[in-house]
N, C-alpha and C positions, 0 to 999 in steps of 0.2 A: 689579104695578102696571098699571092699564089706561090706554091712551092716550085722550086727548081725541078725540071722534068726528071732528072736522075733521082732526086730525092723522092718525088712522087712515085716513080716506078718502083723504087726500093720498098717504100711503105706499102704500096698496093700489093706487092708480091710476098709480103710477110704473112705468116700464118695468123689467122684470127685468134685473138686472145680474149676470152670471155670475162676475165677478171673475177673479182670477189664482190660479194654484196657488202653494203655498208654495215649491216648487222654483224658480219663476220670480221670485218676490219676494225670496227669500233663497237665491241660488245658492251652490254650494259654495265659490266663490272668496272669499266673505265670511268664511269660517271658516278658522282656522289649519291649513294642510296639514302643517306640520312640527312640530306641537305634541307635547310630551312625553306628553301625555295622549291616548290613542287614543279616548277618549269625547267629545272636543271636535270632533266631526264635524258637518257640515251636517245630516245626517239626524237626528241626536239633537237638535240645536238646533231644527230644524223641528218635530219631534215635540213638544217642550216648548212651543213657541210655539202650535202648533195646540191644545194642551190648555189653555193660559192664555187664549186669545182666543175661547173659546166664549161666545156671547152669553148663553145660559141659565145663570145662576149655579149652579143645582142640578146641572148637568152639567159645570161648569168644575172644573179641578183645584184642590185646596185649597193653601194655602201650605205646609202640612206635606208634602203629596204632592209639590209642586214641589221642595221641599228634598231629597227622596229621589230625584228624577229623576236618571238618570245624568249628564246634562249639567251640572247644578248640583252634584251630590254630589261632584264632583272638588274643589271648593273648600270645601264645607260641612263643618265639624267641630263637632258638637254638644258 
């Protein structure tokens, strides 16, 4: 999908925003440290989030792939 030219111009002229790392946005304290499942760690959750939040849909993780991800697979029983 192409952007309207005025929207494209507006976006291209905005200052660059570097954003924050997933480690800063989702620190380890947000995830259960005493979980019975050792796969429920912050690093695994951040990995899944980073794959789900990819803007380009062709590069984004699929639903089936997400269900197989170690962070989700703890609960998923096909």
